[in-house]
Phi, psi and omega in degrees: 000135180261137174226166176252126178230120184055043178062019176241143180283122179239156178243130179250126176268158177216155178248128176253120183221169177246140180294153178295333178258037179303132181242140175243114182252113181227051184298319187272349189273126182294319179238083185287149176283160176280169186297314179299323178294318179295319178296318179297318180295319179293316180298317179294319180297314182292324179289331180271347183269085183297324182296319178291316180293328179298339178260321185284323182294313175296330177296317177294320179297320178295323178291329177294323184270351183291147178257153181084192181279121183239132179268141175293155180263134175259134185223136175248124183242126179249131182216154174300137184295336180293336176290334176268356182060043179238159179289160181103179180259324184229145175239128179246116180258133172254117184243150172241123177253118180223189183293335180281332181149218183247127179242130178267122181260325186207144171234125179238122177257129182225163175270330179251157181298131182295145179285123184251002186294326187277355185272150174285146180286140179288128177247110182287158175281184184294335184277340186241143177235014182282141176239151182303332180291340181295332181291336183268351180295134177087004180264349182278000000 
């Protein structure tokens, strides 16, 4: 990803990885995909989603440069499952953004929109202004 810092073009790298305890939850789906297929679909979706990466990569970069004890950010992203090319109606991704990059912890495929009331609201750092609801704009 390219950014401008002090009017000079800089490139920021990021690492996209899956947690060792990656979970695939497909309770409602009649023909669920296997784990390698789901990982490939998530990886492809995140690499093609420039709007999401434009917010998450600088967030990871800010955590890399932060001084003192910094906690990683947990983020839940809901997107139509057809954008991931997976069965079901909705895909809920649980992501961890830290100094190393972006880690995918869980993928949940559902037929109904996931309940978001019990979750804590994402609070971006000073460098990022993206909210999880921004990913759904323009899909209706």
